[in-house]
N, C-alpha and C positions, 0 to 999 in steps of 0.2 A: 504494500500500500504506500502510495506516495504521500508527500506532505499535504497538509490541509490547503485548500484553495481559497483565495479571497473572492467572495461573491459580492459584486457591486451592482446595485440597481439604479443608482442616480447617475445621470449623464455627466454632471459637473465633477462628481467624485471620481468617475472613471477617467475623465480627461486629466484631472489632477494627479491621479496615480500614475498614468502613463508618462506625464511630463516629469514627474519625480524620477522615474526609472531612466529617462533620457538624460536628465541632469546628472544622475549618479554615474552613468556610463561616461559622459563627457568629462566629469571631474576625475574619474579614474584614468582616463586616457591622457589627460593633461598633467597628471601627477608626475613629477620628475622621478626618474629611475635612480635609485641609490646604487652606486658601484658596488659590485659584489666583493666581499672580503672574507676569505676563509677564516674559520674560527682559529683562535690562537693555538689551541691544542693540536689542531690538524697541521698547522704550520710547523710547530715544534717537532711533532712526530715525523713529518716529512724530512726535516733537517737531519734528524738522527739517522734516517735510512739512506738518504741520497747525498749527504754532505752539505756544505755551506751553499747558500743560494747562488753565489757567484760561479759555482762549478756545475750547477744543474743545467741540463739540456733544455731546449725550448719545450720539448714534450713533457718533461717532468714538471716544469713551471706551470704549464697549462693544466696538468692534472691537479695541481694544488689550488690554483686561483680562479679557474674558469667557473662561471656561475652555472647553477642547474638550469635545465631547459625552461624557458619562460612559457607559461601557458598560452596557447594560441587564442587570441581574443576573437569573438565572433564579430561579424561586420556591423550588425545592427543592435539596437537596444530592445526594441519591441516588435515582435511578429504577431500578426493577427489572423485568426481563422473565424470568419463569420459563418454561422450555421443557423438552421431553424430547429435544432434539437433532434431528438430521437436518433441518437448517434449510433453509427455502425462503424465497421472497420475502414470504410472509405474516409469518414471524417477523421478517424484516429491516424490514418496515414497522412492527412493534412497536418495534424499536430506534430507528428514525427518530423515532417519536412520543415515545419516552422522552427523547430528546435535547432536545425542546422544553420539557421540564418540570424538568430537573435538570442540575446541573453534571457529575455523574458517572453513568454507566450501568453496571449490573451485569446480566449474563445468567447464569442457571443452566442447566446441562444435567444432567438426572437422569431416567432412565427409571424412573418410580415403580412399584415392584412391587405396592403395596397397592391400586392401581386396576385391576389385572388379575385376573380369575378364573383358576383352574387351566387351564381349557379355552380361554383366549384367547391372543392373539398376543404375549405378553411376550418370548418367546425369539426371535422373528423380527422384532420391532419394529426398524425401521432405525436403525443407529448409525453415525455418521461423524464422530467428534470432530475429527480433523485437518482435514477439509474444513470443518467448522463453524467452527473457530478461524480459518482463513484468511478466511472470509466476514466474521466479526465484526471482524477487523483492519481491513477496508475501511470499517467503519462506526464507527470510533473508540470502540469499547467499552472501558471502563476496566478491568473485571475480569470474569472468568468463574469462577463457583462450580461446582466439579466434585466433588461429594461421592461417595464410594464407596457408602455405605449410611447412610440417615438413620433407621434403626429399631433398636430394641434387639433383640439376638439375631440369629438367622439367618432372614431372610425369603426364603430360597432364591433370592437374587439371581442366582446363577450358573445355576440350573436353570430359573428362570422358573416356579416352582410356586405362586406367590402367597404371601401372608403367613402366618406362623405366629403366630396370635393369642395363643398361650400365652406367647410371648416378649414381644411388644409389646402393652400393655394400654390405652394411652391413645389414644382416637380422638375425632374431631370429627364430629358428625352434625347434620343439619338435619331436623327432624321432618317437614316437609311438602314443602319444595322438592325434596328428593332422590327423592321417590316417583314422580312422573309421568315421561313421556317415556323418557329413557335409563334411569331408575331402575327401570322395570318389568322389563326384560330384563337389566339390569346393576345389581342392588341393592347391590353392593359398591362401585360406582364412585365415587359422590360422597363417601362416607365416606373413601375413600382420597385423593381430590382435596382435600377440606377439611382433612384431617390434614396432608398434605404441604405445602400452601400455608401453613398455620399455622406449621409448623416452619420453612419458608423465610423467612417474615416475621420470626420471632423471630431467626433466624440473620443474615440479610442486613440487617435493620433499615432498610428503605427508607422514604423519605418518600412515594413514589408508586410504584404498580405498574401495568403496562400489560398488558391482555388483549385478545384478539380476540373478535368476536361470532359466530364460526362455531359454537362450542359455547355457545349462548346460555344454556342451563340452567346450565352451569358458571359463567358470568359472574354470573348472578343468585344462585347459591349463594355465591359469593365476596363479592359486594356485601353480601348479607344478613349473612353471617358477620362481615364487617368492621364493619358497623354495630352489630350486636347484641352483639358481644364487645368493642367499643370499641378496635379496633386503630387506632393513630395513623397510618394509611396511607390515602392518597387513591387511588381506583381510577379508571383511565382506560381506555376501550375504544375500539377502532377498527373500522370496517366490515370485512366479509369481503373478503379478497383472492382474486381468481379467476384461473384460467388463461385463455388467449385464447378457448377455446371455452366458458367459463362455469363449468367445474367448480371448486368451492371448493378452494383449495390445502390440501393435507394431506400430512404425511410418509408416510401410508399409500398415497398415490397411486402411490408407487414399487413397491408390491407387486402392483399390478393387471397382469394380462396385457394384451397389446396390444389384443385384442378387447374386453375388459372396460373398458379405459381409454377406448376410443372410444365404447362404449355408455353409460358413466357420465355423459356430459354431459346425458343425459336428466333428471338430477336437477334441475339448474338450469333446464333448459328447462320442466319441468313447473311449477316455482315461478313462472316467468315467465308461464305460461298462467293461473295462479291470479290474478296481478295483473291480467291482461287481463280475466278474467271479472268480477272485483270492480269494475273500472272500468266494465264493461258492465252492472252492476246485479245480478249474481249474488252473493248474500250468505249463502246457506245453507251452513253448514260441511260437512255431510255430502256435498253435491254436489261441493264443491271437493275434499274429501279423496278421494272416489271417482275423480275425474278424474285426480288425481296418481297414485294407485295403478295405474290402468289404463295410463297412459303408461309408468310405470316397469316394471311386469311385462311390458308389451309389448316393452320393450327388453332383456329378459332379467334384470332385477334382481329380487331377493327382498326384499320390504318387511319391515323390522322394525317400523316404525310410521310413520304419517302422521297428525299431530295438528294441530289448530288450537286454541290456548289464549290466554287473557288474557296479554299480554306481561309483566304485573306479577307476578301470583301463579301463573301457569302452570296455571290451572284451565281445563277445557274450556269452549268457548263453542259455541252452536248457530247464532249469527248474527254476522257480522263487521261489520255496518253500524255506523259511527260509534264503533268500539271499536278500541283499539290491540291488535292480535292478532299472535301469533307462529304462523307456519306452519312446523312443524318436521318434518324427514324423517330417517329412518335407514334405510339400504338396504345390502344385501349384493350385491356383484358378485363371484362366486366366493366366496372365504373372507374377502374384504376388506370391512369395514364402514365406510361413509362416512356423514357427517352434513352437513346443510345447512339453511338456514332463510331466511325473509324476514319482514319486519315489515310488516303492513298498517296503514294509517292511523297512521303513526308520529307521535309527539308530539315537539315540541322539548323537550329536557331539557339540564341542565347537563352539560358534557363531562367534568367531573371530580367524583368522588364520594368523600367522606371518611367516617370513622366517625361523624361527627355530622350527616351529610346524609341526605336521604331516600333510601331504597333502591329507589325506583320509577323 
């Protein structure tokens, strides 16, 4: 069991905590290093065995007076993992990645009402705070930000009826990136995501934030927003974490019936078939999409969309040859909507993106 986690509910208190951690790191970095001096006993002992200092070789002198290895300092003070709770191994992989980049890790748990439409599953979205906290304790998380409401006025948080736009008037939108894929059937979604992430960045004030690639469009929206609005935050992403049968890990997997859960593995299987066909020379996007739709509907799924787009700008492509493409899928099994994706012809890119780096 890890150390006890500081749970913070107030936005101002969360920001103060983060700024204190940044100040501590800066103060430690600016503290002058005291030259290392071997203990007197060590020096006297060395003189008895190797003779007077003036006769010692350079190697012997180094063995006496060289300092111990200095601990490698991490690049950042605060790393941030935003979540909606009901944590699974995918979320915990984000926490592990966050530890690689910063001295302190903050996780937020907030089911964001503004990204749910009135007819969606806000009211039944899994919530398990006590269980989440126990999981995070084992991963040495320093603080959990647990806000009750991040919006002005009543966003019907208790009833799950979506946002009251007359109460809250400030929203972040991305003119093009939010339109395709999930934006077609969920036009409210990315406005809600961009706005809540903006608010969380202002409150938590992280140096780096970590996201998964399961919702690739969301990742691209956040990367672009950070770059274009000059957020001083580096964005790190990690690959999709999957169940043993290949299904992408999601909090919504808990809502699947036993039969739908077994059938849902066809999503990742169909994406695997796309990769096989492309390696075999099939590069026509429509052929690949039709194959995925056929496999999913054959297993009892209801397709929301199957699209193949440019991985950078999310615009449709007709041929995947020699182009970095995103194959993105959204599928209903029963009332549960699941998403997944793969990247074809992936390009090597820097692991960490900041507001001043390329958003591609």
